[in-house]
Steps between C-alpha positions, in 0.01 A plus 500: 500500500735722300870501575796676340646272236868587523530535881691827466580668831574872530577716803202723449187428301438869449299738708169450320533124477617481861203702620260287298655184640486625861137604465404169344689304765317680782166460327566130450652442845188326643487265201875434506488438876212256452699309238816491713317396818320213329824384342705527819251465787678761711422869530863583580633303203236657276618847605860400431401366159330827409807696607724280285256524210502880522879510491498280191222696333655842549820380332323353198459637150126567467505563127244281330319408824138600458337301781685613811271313737559172319872564481524586871307183582759309299786665689341426839430140397861445391626634834257277689593198289866550588410523868288186481782307335750624758284407797434135411723373777355740754185289541710209621693730732172631640374149575839394638468783752209306648676164471809624683324713760394375840393848606329778311496429124672756283272789409545676171645848528297607200184598684612844616143622446278215621178696448581566133618142450174373651291733283673389180477134597129538570444669165672223305404207724730334751450151358569624147831652615598169659423303184674757278813453711508131404514580127818525299597850382381449142176336615431785740563770239281323243213452743511841667533705181238304305242398759522806723591777255370364167836530324498289180721191494674639189629791709595290802692237304811713420536594867546138607671376181210272406269463204143626540378140503745403775407812695134404478585155637691652789205721593262206474717288727524784750123544488451136597737545794313808615163327485625182665281198552125553523363554848391176662132446420283578797138604526597777740810621312364855475424504872849378584658763281293771663592369845872519422459849354300606807771358728763709321284813507428461872869442574604809303233706673565364847135392533507248785124445499493421128790257540330310781181476292695330218663244729361179643504516883745207502718623215864388504789706359837338437805709403841352427806628681603742227175696494577731795771349536498293820713212632208262449182494290200678648152357551208719606148383579172686522345789309614765748873414510515440124330835432745670737787341310360626172472850648871486579569441129335820374827634356567177311144497367577807286728283285266203498252404232256233387653207311439143397718267707507159332160584356342618828428859602756637744726797564859577406722766657795637306826687546646655186252311284607163640294275728583540869219284637161351410181439695292193414144469632257219582129554547214343689162413357367837614768685299700616799878454511603193700875493436771738380846375405764773470806385305831681465742208473671531160467132407125509556468833320683361199272196503185716498354597163400864528271641232280801445150455641324663207127539463507213254572264788156563647300514181584859406711654224869547434789467740498814705789742483586439134341823386653720766 
């Protein structure tokens, strides 16, 4: 990625250069948005980062910059890196909102366009966003730029003040976090994965009949008090009531995705790229769901290892979402 060497700033880059920059920025907007969203995990913050990057770019001296796309990617990455470093304490504040709340947990004000947020999260992978949020800023930049956008470590290293070798190590460590522990060995692992995926699809689509077909007649659902929230935990029994409860969660299902929860297939729902709740499943010998545990309590969320349920966990290929 090329960048001006002297950092000179001028009020106007010149009409021709300004027009060329504006055209390139608009052409590259989808790519730049993709980079910013994967680095920040929030559509609103990604938009803000692009706005800040544009303001920086238009005031820069473009002499000697031949690869505008690479240079703009560098500018966007630097803005996102600053935001990531500034927000480190916000994760604790977010979790403390649950710890200190006996009513409705704090909801992020970021999701002013829930449909767009859900679409972007689905494109990247909800579980991947959750794991990315656990990485340090430098780790996240190294992993996202290299593994998701094929940027060489030699070009990433100056952005995070590391050597190429150290940058490679950061990306490798992040990759291990993303992949998590292997799925627990089970002869019917593929069937369980498909059942969880089918449960999510039926919930999103409001398909009551499909939900009932996936559930054991005596299925039990347990949700802690922070899930709804309610004064006490909730227990529901029977395929009909549990399916009805899932139908009531259609809106939440848009921000929910497949994940590995302590090595088992489950679901994670996010707000602003952070885990809001998880659903863990148990199965009978016939493959139907016998128990669902819905967890939103912050201590239990923190104690749950959430990883990307890639195809490699069921005998397939690479971790899904890394080539988005």
